[in-house]
Backbone bond lengths (Angstrom), bond angles and torsions (degrees), N, CA, C in turn:
res aa  C-N    CA-C-N  psi(-1)  N-CA   C-N-CA  omega(-1)  CA-C   N-CA-C  phi
1 X - - - 1.459 - - 1.532 110.58 -
2 X 1.322 115.90 -40.45 1.463 120.26 179.70 1.514 111.98 -60.19
3 X 1.346 115.71 -41.06 1.467 119.47 179.00 1.521 110.80 -64.91
4 X 1.331 116.38 -37.13 1.464 120.91 177.68 1.530 110.65 -62.81
5 X 1.328 116.76 -42.91 1.470 120.66 178.76 1.529 111.35 -65.96
6 X 1.323 116.49 -38.85 1.466 119.48 177.88 1.528 111.22 -67.39
7 X 1.317 116.74 -35.94 1.466 120.57 176.19 1.530 110.04 -65.88
8 X 1.329 116.07 -42.21 1.469 119.51 176.64 1.523 110.20 -61.23
9 X 1.328 116.10 -43.06 1.465 120.63 178.67 1.527 110.53 -58.39
10 X 1.322 116.26 -49.09 1.462 119.96 -178.47 1.527 111.28 -61.92
11 X 1.325 116.66 -39.74 1.465 120.92 -179.59 1.522 111.48 -64.80
12 X 1.324 117.11 -45.75 1.472 117.74 -178.33 1.526 111.59 -75.04
13 X 1.336 117.46 -28.29 1.469 118.76 175.06 1.529 110.15 -69.00
14 X 1.332 117.23 -35.13 1.469 120.06 175.33 1.529 110.16 -63.55
15 X 1.340 116.03 -42.50 1.469 119.42 177.11 1.523 110.25 -62.22
16 X 1.330 116.20 -42.88 1.462 120.25 -179.89 1.529 110.60 -61.71
17 X 1.314 116.54 -43.56 1.468 120.85 179.73 1.530 110.75 -61.82
18 X 1.323 116.67 -43.69 1.466 120.88 178.49 1.525 110.66 -62.19
19 X 1.336 116.05 -44.70 1.465 119.89 179.61 1.530 111.76 -64.47
20 X 1.315 118.02 -36.41 1.469 121.20 178.78 1.531 109.60 -62.69
21 X 1.331 116.61 -46.93 1.464 120.11 178.90 1.515 111.90 -61.39
22 X 1.333 116.33 -43.97 1.460 120.99 179.47 1.527 110.39 -64.01
23 X 1.335 116.74 -46.83 1.471 121.16 -179.01 1.527 110.39 -60.06
24 X 1.315 116.61 -47.54 1.461 119.47 -177.20 1.524 111.97 -64.47
25 X 1.318 117.54 -34.72 1.463 120.33 177.94 1.524 112.16 -69.37
26 X 1.319 117.61 -23.70 1.466 119.98 178.94 1.529 111.78 -62.61
27 X 1.321 118.24 -32.23 1.472 120.22 175.88 1.526 110.80 -64.82
28 X 1.324 116.72 -41.83 1.464 120.48 179.03 1.526 110.78 -67.07
29 X 1.317 116.70 -40.62 1.469 120.87 177.53 1.527 109.39 -61.34
30 X 1.327 115.98 -44.22 1.471 120.41 179.96 1.523 110.83 -60.83
31 X 1.323 117.22 -46.28 1.469 120.40 179.38 1.530 111.06 -61.87
32 X 1.314 117.03 -39.62 1.464 120.98 179.46 1.528 111.17 -65.36
33 X 1.329 116.29 -45.69 1.467 120.41 179.74 1.527 110.59 -63.55
34 X 1.322 116.14 -43.74 1.468 120.44 179.58 1.526 110.18 -59.22
35 X 1.328 116.07 -47.91 1.471 119.75 -179.91 1.531 110.97 -61.23
36 X 1.328 117.04 -42.21 1.469 120.65 -178.99 1.526 111.52 -65.15
37 X 1.327 117.37 -44.00 1.470 120.45 -179.28 1.530 110.66 -66.88
38 X 1.305 117.02 -43.99 1.469 120.19 179.43 1.529 110.23 -62.60
39 X 1.324 116.51 -43.85 1.471 119.83 179.49 1.536 110.76 -62.89
40 X 1.318 116.91 -43.42 1.467 120.53 179.93 1.527 111.05 -64.87
41 X 1.334 116.27 -43.05 1.468 120.00 -179.80 1.522 110.84 -65.20
42 X 1.326 116.40 -40.43 1.469 120.22 179.67 1.524 110.72 -67.56
43 X 1.311 116.56 -43.18 1.467 120.21 -178.99 1.528 110.85 -65.29
44 X 1.323 117.12 -41.13 1.464 120.90 -179.38 1.527 112.00 -82.96
45 X 1.336 116.17 -9.94 1.468 122.70 -176.33 1.530 110.50 53.84
46 X 1.336 114.91 47.07 1.469 121.28 -179.38 1.528 108.04 -130.88
47 X 1.317 115.61 100.22 1.466 119.76 -177.52 1.525 112.66 -66.59
48 X 1.326 118.21 -22.00 1.469 119.32 179.79 1.529 111.86 -65.28
49 X 1.314 116.86 -19.94 1.469 120.10 176.26 1.533 110.99 -65.01
50 X 1.328 115.72 -24.02 1.461 119.94 177.92 1.526 112.32 -65.84
51 X 1.321 116.91 -16.33 1.470 120.57 178.00 1.526 111.95 -67.64
52 X 1.319 117.37 -10.38 1.464 120.32 175.32 1.531 111.33 -74.67
53 X 1.322 116.82 -24.15 1.468 119.37 -175.29 1.532 114.43 -66.97
54 X 1.327 120.11 -46.46 1.471 118.02 -177.62 1.529 114.62 -57.26
55 X 1.345 120.21 -50.05 1.467 116.48 -179.75 1.528 113.22 -64.23
56 X 1.328 116.55 -37.53 1.467 119.65 179.05 1.528 109.85 -64.45
57 X 1.324 116.97 -45.92 1.466 120.53 -179.40 1.528 111.90 -66.33
58 X 1.325 117.22 -35.15 1.469 120.08 178.31 1.530 110.04 -67.84
59 X 1.319 117.78 -44.90 1.465 120.27 179.59 1.520 110.63 -63.84
60 X 1.319 116.99 -47.78 1.463 119.98 179.56 1.534 111.14 -66.46
61 X 1.321 116.77 -39.49 1.463 120.43 179.20 1.516 112.20 -65.95
62 X 1.333 116.30 -41.38 1.471 119.50 178.59 1.528 110.15 -65.16
63 X 1.333 116.55 -42.08 1.463 120.44 178.43 1.522 110.20 -62.42
64 X 1.328 116.49 -41.89 1.465 121.72 176.18 1.525 110.36 -59.04
65 X 1.323 116.05 -47.80 1.464 121.59 -177.12 1.527 111.63 -64.02
66 X 1.325 117.37 -43.60 1.470 121.01 179.69 1.527 110.29 -63.27
67 X 1.324 117.08 -43.86 1.456 119.68 178.39 1.519 111.41 -64.93
68 X 1.320 117.53 -39.81 1.455 121.26 177.36 1.526 111.09 -61.55
69 X 1.328 115.96 -41.48 1.467 119.92 178.65 1.523 110.81 -64.72
70 X 1.324 117.82 -41.00 1.472 120.79 179.23 1.524 110.83 -66.57
71 X 1.317 117.69 -37.85 1.462 121.63 176.19 1.527 109.46 -59.65
72 X 1.327 115.86 -45.42 1.463 120.84 178.98 1.523 111.40 -66.81
73 X 1.323 117.09 -38.78 1.464 120.80 179.49 1.528 111.06 -64.17
74 X 1.325 116.80 -37.66 1.460 119.63 177.22 1.525 109.85 -63.30
75 X 1.324 116.96 -45.28 1.470 120.31 177.74 1.519 111.93 -60.04
76 X 1.328 116.29 -42.82 1.471 120.31 179.35 1.525 110.71 -64.93
77 X 1.320 117.44 -38.38 1.463 121.12 178.55 1.529 110.69 -64.25
78 X 1.326 116.33 -43.42 1.464 119.79 179.10 1.531 110.11 -63.59
79 X 1.336 116.88 -44.19 1.471 120.63 -179.51 1.525 112.68 -68.56
80 X 1.327 116.69 -42.25 1.460 120.27 -170.57 1.507 115.96 -94.33
81 X 1.341 117.45 -24.31 1.467 120.11 -175.40 1.528 112.26 -119.60
82 X 1.297 115.85 -60.53 1.459 120.41 -172.03 1.524 112.32 -67.38
83 X 1.322 116.88 -47.45 1.468 120.48 179.70 1.520 112.77 -58.63
84 X 1.336 117.86 -51.89 1.471 118.93 178.90 1.539 113.11 -60.46
85 X 1.337 118.05 -36.47 1.475 120.16 178.53 1.517 110.97 -65.22
86 X 1.337 116.72 -40.07 1.458 120.05 178.93 1.529 110.35 -70.31
87 X 1.333 117.20 -40.07 1.466 120.48 178.27 1.530 110.52 -62.14
88 X 1.315 116.62 -39.48 1.471 120.86 178.13 1.526 110.79 -65.61
89 X 1.300 115.32 -36.91 1.455 120.43 -178.91 1.525 111.80 -65.67
90 X 1.333 116.47 -38.87 1.463 118.79 179.47 1.523 111.61 -79.15
91 X 1.333 116.46 -8.49 1.459 124.30 173.16 1.535 114.14 53.66
92 X 1.255 117.65 27.75 1.464 120.18 176.96 1.520 108.31 -90.02
93 X 1.305 115.60 130.41 1.465 120.51 179.63 1.520 108.68 -61.98
94 X 1.303 115.89 122.28 1.462 121.05 179.19 1.519 113.35 70.17
95 X 1.332 117.15 16.73 1.465 120.00 -179.94 1.519 110.18 -61.52
96 X 1.292 115.04 135.63 1.457 120.19 177.10 1.522 108.22 -122.73
97 X 1.315 114.66 132.29 1.459 120.05 178.04 1.520 108.37 -123.33
98 X 1.297 114.65 157.58 1.462 121.03 179.59 1.535 110.69 53.44
99 X 1.319 117.14 47.24 1.468 120.65 -174.98 1.523 113.38 -61.92
100 X 1.325 118.11 -28.35 1.465 119.80 179.17 1.523 111.14 -60.48
101 X 1.320 116.73 -31.95 1.463 121.50 -179.82 1.529 111.39 -61.27
102 X 1.320 116.95 -24.64 1.459 121.97 179.24 1.528 110.72 -103.13
103 X 1.330 116.09 -41.74 1.466 120.94 -172.78 1.519 113.38 -59.08
104 X 1.317 118.02 -44.01 1.468 119.69 -175.58 1.526 112.07 -69.23
105 X 1.330 116.76 -16.47 1.460 120.45 179.64 1.528 111.95 -81.82
106 X 1.320 117.58 -12.12 1.455 121.02 -178.75 1.520 114.05 -94.14
107 X 1.297 116.69 5.48 1.455 123.44 179.90 1.535 110.46 -58.83
108 X 1.314 117.10 134.78 1.468 122.00 -177.84 1.533 112.19 -62.98
109 X 1.313 117.54 -25.91 1.473 120.64 -178.28 1.523 113.05 -95.80
110 X 1.304 117.33 6.13 1.465 120.49 -176.74 1.522 111.92 -59.35
111 X 1.316 117.34 -44.91 1.462 120.94 -178.16 1.531 110.73 -61.06
112 X 1.331 116.59 -46.50 1.469 118.84 -178.99 1.527 110.75 -65.46
113 X 1.334 117.99 -36.13 1.473 120.23 176.11 1.517 111.01 -63.85
114 X 1.320 116.77 -41.13 1.464 120.82 179.24 1.528 110.60 -63.84
115 X 1.327 117.32 -40.09 1.464 120.93 179.13 1.525 109.99 -65.95
116 X 1.327 116.68 -46.67 1.463 120.31 179.99 1.530 110.03 -62.48
117 X 1.339 117.54 -41.02 1.464 119.82 178.95 1.515 111.04 -63.66
118 X 1.324 117.00 -38.54 1.466 120.56 177.31 1.528 110.25 -62.80
119 X 1.312 117.15 -42.12 1.472 121.43 178.73 1.529 110.15 -64.40
120 X 1.328 117.39 -43.70 1.467 121.16 178.63 1.525 110.35 -61.26
121 X 1.343 116.29 -44.85 1.465 120.48 178.90 1.528 111.04 -61.24
122 X 1.325 116.22 -43.62 1.465 119.97 178.76 1.524 111.54 -64.46
123 X 1.333 116.86 -41.31 1.467 120.17 178.05 1.528 111.19 -62.09
124 X 1.327 116.24 -49.59 1.463 120.57 -174.90 1.521 112.65 -67.90
125 X 1.329 116.36 -43.40 1.455 119.21 -170.52 1.531 114.40 -101.20
126 X 1.346 117.65 -13.51 1.468 119.46 -176.70 1.528 113.45 -125.51
127 X 1.314 118.18 -50.76 1.467 120.52 -176.25 1.526 110.76 -64.73
128 X 1.320 116.91 -43.34 1.472 119.95 -179.44 1.529 111.36 -60.42
129 X 1.361 119.18 -51.97 1.473 117.08 -179.91 1.526 113.09 -67.46
130 X 1.327 118.14 -32.47 1.472 119.20 176.31 1.525 110.28 -66.70
131 X 1.322 116.90 -36.99 1.469 120.47 176.28 1.524 110.72 -64.13
132 X 1.312 116.15 -39.03 1.468 120.05 177.53 1.527 110.26 -62.22
133 X 1.328 116.31 -39.53 1.468 119.71 177.92 1.529 111.19 -65.65
134 X 1.317 117.09 -40.69 1.469 120.44 178.46 1.528 109.76 -62.25
135 X 1.319 116.98 -42.81 1.467 120.34 178.22 1.533 109.55 -62.09
136 X 1.319 117.09 -42.55 1.466 120.26 178.06 1.524 110.55 -61.69
137 X 1.325 116.29 -48.75 1.467 120.04 -178.37 1.529 111.27 -62.73
138 X 1.323 116.87 -36.94 1.467 120.84 -178.26 1.531 111.67 -77.35
139 X 1.326 116.70 -14.50 1.461 121.13 -178.28 1.516 114.14 -66.67
140 X 1.317 116.97 -16.87 1.452 120.51 173.82 1.509 116.64 91.12
141 X 1.310 119.21 -24.00 1.456 120.37 -177.26 1.530 109.63 -106.80
142 X 1.320 116.68 68.88 1.462 121.98 -178.46 1.521 108.70 -100.53
143 X 1.327 115.88 112.62 1.466 119.46 177.57 1.522 108.72 -79.07
144 X 1.320 116.13 161.01 1.468 120.41 -178.15 1.528 110.91 -60.65
145 X 1.316 117.21 -45.07 1.467 120.93 -178.31 1.518 112.63 -65.40
146 X 1.332 115.67 -49.02 1.462 119.24 179.50 1.522 111.32 -70.13
147 X 1.318 116.87 -30.15 1.467 120.10 175.54 1.520 110.87 -63.89
148 X 1.337 115.94 -44.78 1.472 119.89 177.87 1.522 110.51 -64.21
149 X 1.330 116.13 -42.58 1.467 120.11 177.53 1.520 110.73 -60.12
150 X 1.320 116.79 -43.21 1.463 120.56 -177.87 1.531 111.46 -65.00
151 X 1.321 117.70 -33.76 1.464 120.42 176.67 1.535 110.28 -67.24
152 X 1.343 116.32 -41.71 1.472 119.67 175.66 1.528 110.89 -62.28
153 X 1.317 115.54 -40.38 1.463 119.67 177.90 1.527 110.82 -62.79
154 X 1.307 116.15 -41.96 1.469 119.97 179.09 1.532 109.98 -60.68
155 X 1.325 115.93 -42.42 1.466 119.76 178.40 1.515 112.45 -62.11
156 X 1.330 117.03 -40.53 1.466 119.71 179.84 1.531 111.04 -68.50
157 X 1.323 117.35 -36.31 1.468 120.83 178.43 1.530 109.93 -67.75
158 X 1.322 116.63 -43.55 1.475 119.92 177.81 1.527 109.67 -62.76
159 X 1.334 117.08 -41.11 1.464 120.40 177.16 1.513 111.86 -59.46
160 X 1.322 116.91 -44.01 1.466 120.51 176.66 1.523 110.18 -60.60
161 X 1.333 116.43 -42.78 1.470 120.02 178.84 1.514 112.21 -58.73
162 X 1.327 116.30 -40.16 1.466 120.48 177.44 1.523 109.98 -61.19
163 X 1.322 116.86 -44.96 1.465 120.04 179.10 1.525 111.36 -64.14
164 X 1.319 117.47 -41.32 1.463 120.18 179.23 1.522 110.07 -58.29
165 X 1.329 116.88 -45.87 1.468 120.33 179.91 1.523 110.64 -67.32
166 X 1.343 117.50 -43.47 1.465 120.20 179.67 1.523 111.54 -59.11
167 X 1.310 117.20 -43.10 1.457 120.29 -178.87 1.527 112.17 -71.57
168 X 1.315 117.53 -21.93 1.463 120.49 178.78 1.530 111.96 -81.42
169 X 1.339 116.01 -25.50 1.461 119.67 -178.02 1.525 110.83 -73.37
170 X 1.335 117.30 143.87 1.462 120.34 -178.87 1.529 113.43 -63.26
171 X 1.319 117.73 -22.02 1.453 120.22 -178.31 1.528 112.29 -110.09
172 X 1.338 116.68 9.22 1.464 120.58 179.09 1.521 111.12 -81.03
173 X 1.354 117.56 -176.05 1.465 120.64 -176.79 1.521 113.51 -61.53
174 X 1.320 116.66 -28.71 1.458 119.80 178.23 1.515 111.49 -87.21
175 X 1.319 116.57 -9.60 1.453 121.94 178.22 1.512 114.23 67.89
176 X 1.334 116.74 11.11 1.462 119.48 -179.22 1.507 111.59 61.42
177 X 1.328 116.48 17.66 1.450 120.81 -177.62 1.521 110.24 -71.93
178 X 1.290 113.93 161.27 1.468 117.84 172.85 1.461 114.77 114.19
């Protein structure tokens, strides 16, 4: 049974590692897309091209957020389910397994890192596309159709921002885990 639990641990840690790499690369992808769209819009002198940023940032931001939540859920599962089952199996009084899963969460700077990460996520996935919308709106040539689309885009970006903050809070749906 112990070997089965260790195999499960290794399998979910591999998934967690893969998700961490994928999640972290999403920030780089977002920065690249933002730079490309801004450069294209500036070169063509067409602010309506900036309307591509909100949907792209929302999709990438949501994917980032979902992967981040799964990474945290894996850690919570190891701490709350798998570790205690393995400790019970070895029947050692006060036995602790997978201590890193708990130890790194007690870091004195963890809260400030979580706040900074929330700000970075909001900047990358929400502030940038909202800024693009402001530039579009201020450009003066807002058609009725694109104006309506841009308002819907603004709503989706704000919605994503709400989720980012909720998942960062210790009592939100993501439990601030991770």
